[in-house]
LOMAR-458684 format. One record per residue (C-alpha): residue in one letter; y, z, x. Coordinates in Angstrom, 3 decimals, padded with zeros to 6 digits. Each point is the difference from the previous one (the first is absolute). Layout:
REM residues N
[atom "A", [Y, Z, X]]
...
This chain:
REM residues 149
[atom "M", [120.629, 077.047, 085.219]]
[atom "S", [-001.651, 000.672, 003.360]]
[atom "W", [-001.030, 003.502, -001.187]]
[atom "L", [-001.884, -001.577, -002.867]]
[atom "L", [-001.827, -002.329, 002.371]]
[atom "V", [-000.881, 002.873, 002.331]]
[atom "A", [-001.231, 002.137, -002.878]]
[atom "V", [-002.190, -002.805, -001.329]]
[atom "L", [-001.466, -000.670, 003.448]]
[atom "F", [-001.419, 003.419, 000.737]]
[atom "L", [-000.015, 002.009, -003.201]]
[atom "G", [-002.762, -001.238, -002.241]]
[atom "Q", [-002.038, 002.281, -002.191]]
[atom "V", [-002.149, 002.785, 001.366]]
[atom "K", [-003.586, -000.688, -000.973]]
[atom "V", [-002.734, 002.620, -000.021]]
[atom "D", [-003.169, -000.981, 001.861]]
[atom "S", [-002.687, -000.567, -002.638]]
[atom "L", [-002.818, 001.293, 002.227]]
[atom "T", [001.506, 003.217, 001.345]]
[atom "G", [002.684, 000.657, -002.612]]
[atom "Q", [002.548, 000.667, 002.741]]
[atom "L", [003.381, -001.475, 000.748]]
[atom "P", [000.255, -002.350, 002.983]]
[atom "N", [001.496, 001.338, 003.216]]
[atom "K", [003.508, -000.917, 001.111]]
[atom "S", [000.648, -000.929, 003.608]]
[atom "P", [002.315, 002.522, 001.705]]
[atom "G", [001.077, -002.629, 002.532]]
[atom "R", [000.951, -002.441, -002.723]]
[atom "A", [001.882, 002.754, -001.869]]
[atom "V", [001.984, 000.875, 003.132]]
[atom "L", [000.742, -003.677, 000.669]]
[atom "F", [001.241, -000.534, -003.573]]
[atom "S", [002.209, 003.092, 000.343]]
[atom "L", [001.470, -001.343, 003.210]]
[atom "I", [000.681, -003.492, -001.348]]
[atom "F", [001.035, 000.684, -003.618]]
[atom "P", [001.938, 003.044, -001.248]]
[atom "G", [-002.552, 001.998, -001.996]]
[atom "G", [-002.690, -002.609, 000.622]]
[atom "G", [-002.652, 002.436, 001.171]]
[atom "Q", [000.562, 002.174, -003.046]]
[atom "V", [-000.364, -003.001, -002.323]]
[atom "Y", [-003.198, -000.957, 001.860]]
[atom "T", [-001.445, 003.472, -000.620]]
[atom "H", [001.217, -000.011, -003.642]]
[atom "N", [002.632, 002.749, 000.397]]
[atom "Y", [002.728, -001.821, -001.904]]
[atom "W", [002.470, 002.870, -000.434]]
[atom "R", [-000.098, 000.759, 003.706]]
[atom "A", [000.468, -003.702, 000.718]]
[atom "A", [003.137, -000.106, -002.131]]
[atom "V", [001.511, 003.078, 001.649]]
[atom "I", [-000.833, -001.114, 003.536]]
[atom "A", [001.186, -003.567, -000.588]]
[atom "A", [003.287, 001.274, -001.433]]
[atom "A", [000.481, 002.321, 002.987]]
[atom "E", [-000.774, -002.697, 002.571]]
[atom "V", [002.195, -002.644, -001.637]]
[atom "G", [002.816, 002.456, -000.708]]
[atom "L", [000.102, 001.412, 003.528]]
[atom "G", [-000.295, -003.481, 001.492]]
[atom "G", [002.890, -001.156, -002.173]]
[atom "L", [002.131, 002.936, 001.095]]
[atom "A", [-000.797, -000.772, 003.644]]
[atom "Y", [001.036, -003.624, -000.519]]
[atom "Q", [003.214, 001.096, -001.727]]
[atom "E", [000.895, 002.274, 002.915]]
[atom "H", [-000.835, -002.801, 002.457]]
[atom "T", [002.454, -002.283, -001.827]]
[atom "R", [002.700, 002.688, 000.085]]
[atom "M", [-000.707, 000.568, 003.693]]
[atom "K", [000.561, -003.696, 000.740]]
[atom "Q", [003.235, 000.042, -002.027]]
[atom "A", [001.253, 003.013, 001.955]]
[atom "W", [-000.870, -001.761, 003.271]]
[atom "A", [001.922, -003.104, -001.078]]
[atom "A", [003.006, 002.182, -000.919]]
[atom "L", [-000.206, 001.746, 003.405]]
[atom "D", [-000.521, 003.338, -001.771]]
[atom "T", [-002.208, 001.850, 002.487]]
[atom "T", [-000.128, 003.207, -002.044]]
[atom "G", [-001.168, -001.888, -003.093]]
[atom "Y", [-002.422, -002.021, 002.109]]
[atom "Y", [-001.707, 003.123, 001.407]]
[atom "F", [-000.001, 001.705, -003.406]]
[atom "H", [-001.710, -002.909, -001.771]]
[atom "R", [-002.345, -000.635, 002.914]]
[atom "D", [-001.219, 003.595, -000.136]]
[atom "R", [-000.442, -000.137, -003.777]]
[atom "R", [-001.908, -003.292, 000.298]]
[atom "T", [-002.302, 001.530, 002.590]]
[atom "T", [-000.584, 003.032, -002.205]]
[atom "F", [-000.938, -002.182, -002.965]]
[atom "L", [-002.317, -002.067, 002.196]]
[atom "W", [-001.785, 003.165, 001.173]]
[atom "W", [-000.382, 001.185, -003.600]]
[atom "T", [-001.349, -003.418, -000.970]]
[atom "A", [-002.503, 000.145, 002.854]]
[atom "G", [-001.045, 003.486, -001.125]]
[atom "V", [-000.630, -001.199, -003.549]]
[atom "V", [-002.025, -002.971, 001.313]]
[atom "V", [-002.150, 002.286, 002.182]]
[atom "F", [-000.493, 002.386, -002.924]]
[atom "S", [-000.942, -002.949, -002.206]]
[atom "M", [-002.554, -001.195, 002.540]]
[atom "A", [-001.542, 003.469, 000.330]]
[atom "D", [-000.119, 000.437, -003.773]]
[atom "A", [-001.645, -003.408, -000.440]]
[atom "Y", [-002.590, 000.855, 002.650]]
[atom "V", [-000.925, 003.284, -001.677]]
[atom "S", [-000.011, -001.589, -003.457]]
[atom "A", [-002.336, -002.759, 001.193]]
[atom "Q", [-002.335, 002.542, 001.590]]
[atom "M", [-000.038, 002.068, -003.210]]
[atom "F", [-000.197, -002.981, -002.395]]
[atom "G", [-002.642, 000.613, -002.649]]
[atom "F", [-000.127, 003.735, 000.689]]
[atom "D", [001.719, 001.455, -003.029]]
[atom "Q", [000.581, 003.717, 000.384]]
[atom "E", [002.493, 002.397, -001.480]]
[atom "M", [000.962, 003.399, 001.393]]
[atom "R", [002.270, 002.356, -001.869]]
[atom "L", [001.343, 003.439, 000.897]]
[atom "D", [001.493, 002.062, -002.830]]
[atom "L", [002.161, 003.080, 000.367]]
[atom "G", [001.971, 001.574, -002.789]]
[atom "P", [000.279, 002.720, -002.615]]
[atom "T", [-002.327, 000.273, -002.984]]
[atom "L", [001.177, 000.500, -003.546]]
[atom "P", [000.223, 003.609, -001.206]]
[atom "L", [-003.239, 001.210, -001.532]]
[atom "A", [-000.316, 002.169, -003.112]]
[atom "G", [000.795, 003.084, 002.085]]
[atom "G", [003.193, -001.624, 001.332]]
[atom "E", [-001.342, -000.286, 003.538]]
[atom "C", [000.861, -002.959, 002.251]]
[atom "Y", [-002.033, -001.127, 002.977]]
[atom "I", [000.499, -002.438, 002.835]]
[atom "R", [-002.624, -002.719, 000.057]]
[atom "L", [-001.215, -001.839, 003.076]]
[atom "G", [-002.365, -002.920, -000.488]]
[atom "F", [-001.574, -002.749, 002.045]]
[atom "Q", [-001.633, -003.117, -001.406]]
[atom "L", [-001.769, -002.827, 001.817]]
[atom "A", [-001.362, -002.914, -002.035]]
[atom "W", [-001.738, -003.277, 000.833]]
[atom "R", [000.052, -002.878, -002.412]]
């Protein structure tokens, strides 16, 4: 329910400026802040919904695994199992580091996406064989394409 409220608060429709015909700019600072506060928030703010879903799933999943290992660590401590305690503590710490890495990546991605918002460009590099021609000859093709929309 809270995700729906968050999405309604800062999503809205993207409107083209009637005078210039350009998309409005997105604030990189706001994108980074949304990424820090909400899993995938910066990506939703910059309208990269697939990235938002992947990043949110990674952050929540890794955070859940860290919490699970923290619970097991406390159980091992209560049972006076020092080997289990150290094992689960180390796994918890590893999951926390991975979670932090995903959050930092999310923030960097949101920053770049906000800076590049409205700049739609596609770059493609092709490499592969061609179909045999009438003479039965095959060639290797190398192509480069850069397009602005």
